[in-house]
N, C-alpha and C positions, 0 to 999 in steps of 0.2 A: 613856244616852249611849253612843256608839260606843266599843267597848272599845279599839280602836287609838288613837282620838283621846284617850281618857282616859289611856292609857299614855304617849302623847307628852307630854301636859301634866305628868304626874308626873315624867317624865324631865327636862323643862325646869326644873321646880321643884328637882329634885336638883342639876342643873348650877348653878342660881342659888345654891343653898345652899352649894355647895362652890367658890365663885368666889374666886380670889386676885386682889384688885384691884391693878392695876399703874398707877403714876404714870408718865406718858409720859416717856421719855428717848429722844431721836431717835438712831437708828443707834448704840445703845450697844455693839453687838457688831461694828460696822464690816462688817456683812453686805453693804452696798452697795459695798464695796471702794473707798470714797472718804471724804471728810471731811464728807459731808452732815450737817447738824445741829451741827457743831462749829465753833468759832472758832479761828483761829491768830494768834499774835502773836510777833513777833521784836523784842526790845529795846524794847518799848513802842510800836512804830511800826505795829502791825497786821500784816496778812498781806502781807509785802513780800519774803520770801525767794525766791530762785530757785535756791538750793543744795539740799542734802539735809536741810534742817532739819526738814521734815515730809514723810514718805513713808508709803505703804501697803505693808506687808510681807505677801506671800502665799506665802512660802517653804515653809510647812507646809500648803499647800492651803486654808487658811482665812485670811481677811484680818484684819489688826490694824494699829493705828496705831504708827508709830515716830517718836519725837522725837529729833533728833540735835544734838549740839554738839561743837565742838573737833576736827572731822575736817580733816586736811590731807593734801595730796599733796606730797612723801612723808610718810607717817605719822611723827610725832615731830619734824618740822622746823617750828618756828613761823614760819620765814621762807619756808616753801614756799607752795603755792597753797591758800588756804582752800576747803574743800568745804562746810563749814557756815558760815553767815553771821553767826550770833548772836555778839555781842560780850559781852552781859550775860546774856541768857536767852531761851529759847524756851518759850512757854506754849500749851498746848492746853486749851480750855475749852468748857463748854456751860452755858447758862442752865438753871436747874432749875425745874420745875413742882412745887411742893410742896403743891398743893391736895389735901386729903384730908378724910375725915370726922373730926370732932373726937375721936371715941373710938378712932380708929385710930392706928397708929404707922407710921413710915417706916423702911425698911431699905435700906441702900446697900451693894452688894457690888462690889468692884473686883478685877480680876485683872490683874496687871502683872508685868513682868520688866525687869531692867536688865543691860546688858553694857558692857564697856569694853575698849579696846585697851591700856590701861595696866595697870600692876601696881605693887605696893608696892616691888618691886625695881628698877623702871625708874629710870634717872638723872633727877634733877630732877622726879620724879613729883609732880603736883599733881592730886589727885582731883577729878573733876567730881562734881556732886551734884544731888539732886532733892528735891522735896517735893510733897505732894498736900494740898489744903485747900479748904475752903468759903469763898468770897470774897463779901463784900457791897459791894464797890466801894471799901472803905477798908482793911479788915483781913482776915486769914485767921482761920478758926475751926475748932475741932475738932467732933466729933459731939455733944459735950455742950453746945455753944453758947458755949464759952469761947474767948477769943482764943488761937490756936494752930493746929495742923495735924492733919489726919487721919493723914498720915505726915510726921513732922518732917524737916527738912533732913538728908539722909543722904548721906555720901560713897559714891561708887561705886568700890570697890576690887577687885571681882570680880563674876562673874555671879550673879544672884539672882532667883528667882521667888517671888511671893507672891500669895495670894488672901485678902482681908480683908473682913469684913462689919461694918458699923456700924449700930447702932440710933440714929437721930437723936433728939435731945431734942425734947420736945413743943413747945418754943418755935419750932421750924422749921415746924410744921404751919401751912399756909395763909399763910405769910409770903412776901414778894416780894423780888426784887432779889438773889437768890443764884445763884452759879454754882459749878460744880465745876472746879477748876483743877489741871492737871498742869504743873509747871514744872521744866525741866532747865537747869542753869547750868554753865558751864565753870569749872574751878578755876584759880587763879592762884598763882604762886609769890610769897608775901609775905615771904620771908626776905631781908632787905636785904643779907645777906652772900653770897647765892647769885648765881652768874653769870647765872642765868635769872630774877632778880628782876623782877617786873612782866610776865612772860610766862606763857602757858599751856604745858603740856607737849606740846601738839599731838597728843595721843593721844585719839581720839574716844570718846564714850560715847553709849549709846542707851537711852532709856526706851520700852519697848514697852507699849502698853495693849491687852490682849487683849479685855476686855469690861468694861462697866459696867452695873449693873442697879439701878434704884430701884423698890422695891415698897411699896405701901400694904398693911399687914397689919391686917385688921379685928380689933377687940377680941373677946374670948371671948364677951361677952354681946351682940354686935351681930347675931347671927343668921347670921353667915357664918363659915366655917372655912377657914383657909389650909391648902391641901394641894398636893401635887405633881400634875403633869399626868396621870399614869396613873389617878388615882381617877375622874375623869369618864369616862375611856375604859372603865374596868371597869364603871361604872354603865350606860353605854350598851350594853355587851356583855350585861349581865344583863337589861336591858330588851329587847333583841332576842331573847334566848333565851326570855324569858317570852312575848313576842308570837308567836313561832313556835309555842310550845306551845299558846297560845290558839287560833291558826288551825287547828292540827292537830285540836284537840278539836272545833272547829266543823265 
């Protein structure tokens, strides 16, 4: 057999052996700088907002999604002009493709950030809040397959960045009808003795979604090994070096 051809086949075999299988998630890092692959919903009515409820933020030279609620002009005046239209909630979601080998596992990594115009010291402060969950059309679930959330409803009282990784339960493998939901909701003053009872504080909050990645991780005995991208590159470099040496000897 031609040595170069044989070397190429060996290299392709190595690349196959060191493949990290990816379960498709469309535009998970918002590299298209739009909402391709994602669904938007305001107050359960679908994609109806003409305000700032869903925008693409590229202030740091890379694009990410921004979900907004409770923004007014002027800020802090609930009788001012609404900039965000959601009365109840804004939801950004994507249907999940959970097809995978039965011996594999699924790993979900989410990078997100929250910010707010409000503070605990602001008069009549009512914290906006958010949650992240796996939705089957009826209830929200956590990574273990129990009713709950990936990130439970959390008040936004200050800026916060997080990157979290979940190993999804085997029950999710090859199941249908699941979506990943990010929901942001305005806080309301529920103190009946407060002069702002029944109103928001009109201080906006934002949930930034930097990236979402869903990976299929092959089992240890499946013949595939999950590795980072530099390994195949190093193998390719080694193959090229060997090929050059062979040609020089010839």
